[in-house]
C-alpha positions as CSV (number, residue, x, y, z in Angstrom):
1,X,110.4,136.9,89.2
2,X,109.9,134.9,86.0
3,X,111.8,132.6,87.4
4,X,110.4,132.1,91.2
5,X,106.4,132.0,89.7
6,X,107.8,129.4,87.2
7,X,109.6,127.2,89.7
8,X,106.6,127.8,92.3
9,X,104.2,126.4,90.1
10,X,106.2,123.5,89.3
11,X,106.5,122.6,93.0
12,X,102.6,123.2,92.8
13,X,102.4,120.9,89.9
14,X,103.7,118.2,92.2
15,X,102.5,118.8,95.0
16,X,98.8,117.9,92.7
17,X,99.6,114.5,92.8
18,X,98.4,114.5,96.5
19,X,95.0,114.4,94.9
20,X,95.4,110.9,93.4
21,X,96.4,109.2,96.6
22,X,94.6,107.0,98.2
23,X,94.0,106.7,101.5
24,X,92.2,103.0,103.1
25,X,89.3,105.0,104.3
26,X,86.3,105.6,102.3
27,X,84.1,108.6,102.2
28,X,80.2,108.5,103.4
29,X,79.1,107.7,99.7
30,X,82.1,104.6,99.4
31,X,84.7,106.6,97.5
32,X,88.6,105.5,98.5
33,X,89.7,109.5,100.5
34,X,92.4,111.0,99.0
35,X,95.3,112.4,101.0
36,X,94.4,115.7,100.0
37,X,91.1,115.4,100.8
38,X,92.2,114.4,104.7
39,X,95.0,117.4,104.7
40,X,91.5,119.8,103.6
41,X,89.4,118.5,106.6
42,X,92.1,118.4,109.0
43,X,92.8,122.3,108.4
44,X,89.5,122.8,108.9
45,X,88.8,120.9,112.0
46,X,91.7,122.8,113.7
47,X,90.4,126.3,112.1
48,X,86.5,125.6,114.1
49,X,88.3,124.3,117.0
50,X,90.9,126.9,117.2
51,X,88.9,129.3,119.6
52,X,89.7,126.5,122.4
53,X,93.7,126.5,121.5
54,X,94.4,129.6,123.3
55,X,98.5,130.2,123.1
56,X,98.7,128.4,120.6
57,X,100.3,130.3,116.9
58,X,97.2,129.0,115.2
59,X,99.4,130.1,111.5
60,X,102.2,127.7,112.4
61,X,99.5,125.1,113.3
62,X,97.7,125.0,109.8
63,X,101.0,125.4,108.5
64,X,102.1,122.1,110.1
65,X,98.4,120.2,108.9
66,X,99.3,121.3,105.2
67,X,102.1,120.3,104.7
68,X,102.4,117.3,106.9
69,X,101.6,114.7,104.5
70,X,102.8,116.2,100.9
71,X,105.7,113.9,101.1
72,X,103.2,111.0,100.3
73,X,102.8,113.0,96.6
74,X,105.2,110.7,95.4
75,X,105.5,107.1,97.5
76,X,102.0,106.9,98.8
77,X,100.1,106.4,101.8
78,X,100.6,103.3,104.1
79,X,98.2,102.7,106.0
80,X,98.2,102.7,110.1
81,X,96.9,99.1,110.5
82,X,100.1,98.4,107.9
83,X,103.0,100.7,109.6
84,X,105.5,99.0,111.7
85,X,108.2,101.4,113.9
86,X,111.7,100.5,111.3
87,X,109.5,100.2,108.1
88,X,111.8,103.6,106.8
89,X,108.5,105.5,105.8
90,X,109.4,108.6,107.7
91,X,113.2,108.4,105.6
92,X,111.0,108.1,102.8
93,X,108.6,110.6,103.2
94,X,111.5,113.0,104.3
95,X,113.0,112.0,100.8
96,X,109.9,112.6,98.6
97,X,109.2,115.7,99.9
98,X,112.7,117.0,99.9
99,X,112.8,116.2,96.1
100,X,109.1,117.9,95.9
101,X,110.6,121.0,97.3
102,X,113.8,121.3,95.2
103,X,112.4,123.4,92.6
104,X,111.2,126.2,95.1
105,X,113.0,129.3,96.1
106,X,115.4,128.7,99.2
107,X,113.2,130.5,101.6
108,X,110.0,128.9,101.1
109,X,111.5,125.1,100.7
110,X,113.2,125.8,103.9
111,X,110.0,126.8,105.7
112,X,108.0,123.7,104.1
113,X,111.2,121.5,105.2
114,X,110.9,123.5,108.7
115,X,107.8,122.6,108.9
116,X,107.8,118.5,107.9
117,X,110.4,118.1,110.4
118,X,108.9,120.1,113.3
119,X,105.9,117.9,112.9
120,X,107.6,114.5,112.4
121,X,109.6,115.5,116.0
122,X,106.3,116.2,117.7
123,X,107.4,118.6,120.4
124,X,106.4,121.7,120.1
125,X,102.9,122.5,121.2
126,X,101.7,123.3,117.9
127,X,103.6,119.9,116.8
128,X,101.8,117.7,119.0
129,X,98.4,119.3,118.2
130,X,98.6,118.8,114.9
131,X,99.4,114.6,115.4
132,X,96.8,114.9,117.6
133,X,94.2,116.8,115.5
134,X,95.8,114.0,112.3
135,X,94.4,111.0,114.2
136,X,91.2,112.6,115.1
137,X,90.4,113.7,111.3
138,X,91.0,109.7,110.3
139,X,89.0,108.3,113.2
140,X,86.0,110.4,112.3
141,X,86.7,109.5,108.9
142,X,86.4,106.1,109.5
143,X,82.7,106.7,111.7
144,X,81.1,108.8,108.4
145,X,82.8,106.4,105.8
146,X,81.2,103.6,104.0
147,X,83.8,101.2,104.4
148,X,84.1,97.8,103.1
149,X,82.6,94.3,104.8
150,X,85.6,93.4,107.8
151,X,87.1,97.1,108.3
152,X,88.8,96.6,111.0
153,X,86.7,99.8,113.5
154,X,88.1,98.5,116.5
155,X,91.5,98.8,115.5
156,X,90.5,102.7,116.0
157,X,90.0,102.5,119.8
158,X,94.0,102.7,120.4
159,X,94.9,104.3,117.3
160,X,97.1,107.2,118.2
161,X,95.6,107.1,121.6
162,X,98.7,108.9,123.3
163,X,98.6,112.0,120.2
164,X,94.8,112.8,121.3
165,X,95.7,112.4,125.5
166,X,98.0,115.0,125.1
167,X,96.1,117.6,125.5
168,X,92.2,118.4,126.9
169,X,90.4,119.1,124.0
170,X,91.9,116.5,122.0
171,X,90.6,114.2,124.5
172,X,87.3,115.5,124.9
173,X,87.1,115.5,121.0
174,X,88.5,111.8,120.9
175,X,86.1,110.8,123.6
176,X,83.1,111.9,120.9
177,X,84.8,110.0,118.7
178,X,85.2,106.7,120.1
179,X,81.5,107.1,120.9
180,X,80.6,106.7,117.2
181,X,83.2,104.0,116.7
182,X,82.0,101.8,119.5
183,X,78.4,102.0,117.7
184,X,80.1,101.3,114.0
185,X,81.2,98.3,115.7
186,X,77.9,97.6,117.1
187,X,76.4,98.0,113.1
188,X,78.8,96.0,112.0
189,X,78.3,93.0,114.6
190,X,74.4,93.7,113.8
191,X,75.2,93.0,109.9
192,X,77.0,89.8,110.2
């Protein structure tokens, strides 16, 4: 028992680094948003919309959301505007997650790695929803963040569209967020 507690605390200490991984988005007060903050609101978003997701394993969906960016604790986040299909990001994040989870007891380590792999594959209904909600949380943050001059709001109108069109609820949420994005584009143009 003592070894398990010590190993789990070692993992949690390393996972804490996610609080210092900054993303390209800003909070409503203008501070860079951390990946941990993004993951927290992603989980909150899933929780408050859960009633509109009949037949979904909510516990599994939330666990996927919790671990989906955990690999970024070691190598950081790559903004969507800088990502390319062959940038090696997925393999790097997987290797970082394996390193991060190494101290954990085999059962929990296996669960975390399995949930991350499920998210990456995006085949199960829960993984598809996690990917869609992940995009929506990012887009929502961009509509309310105090982003700097030149922030590319137009990029958001196409960002993650395939993921957010995969479920009627996600598409309905996306419609509202896109309207807010268009308003931000109008506000930005008026300030120039």
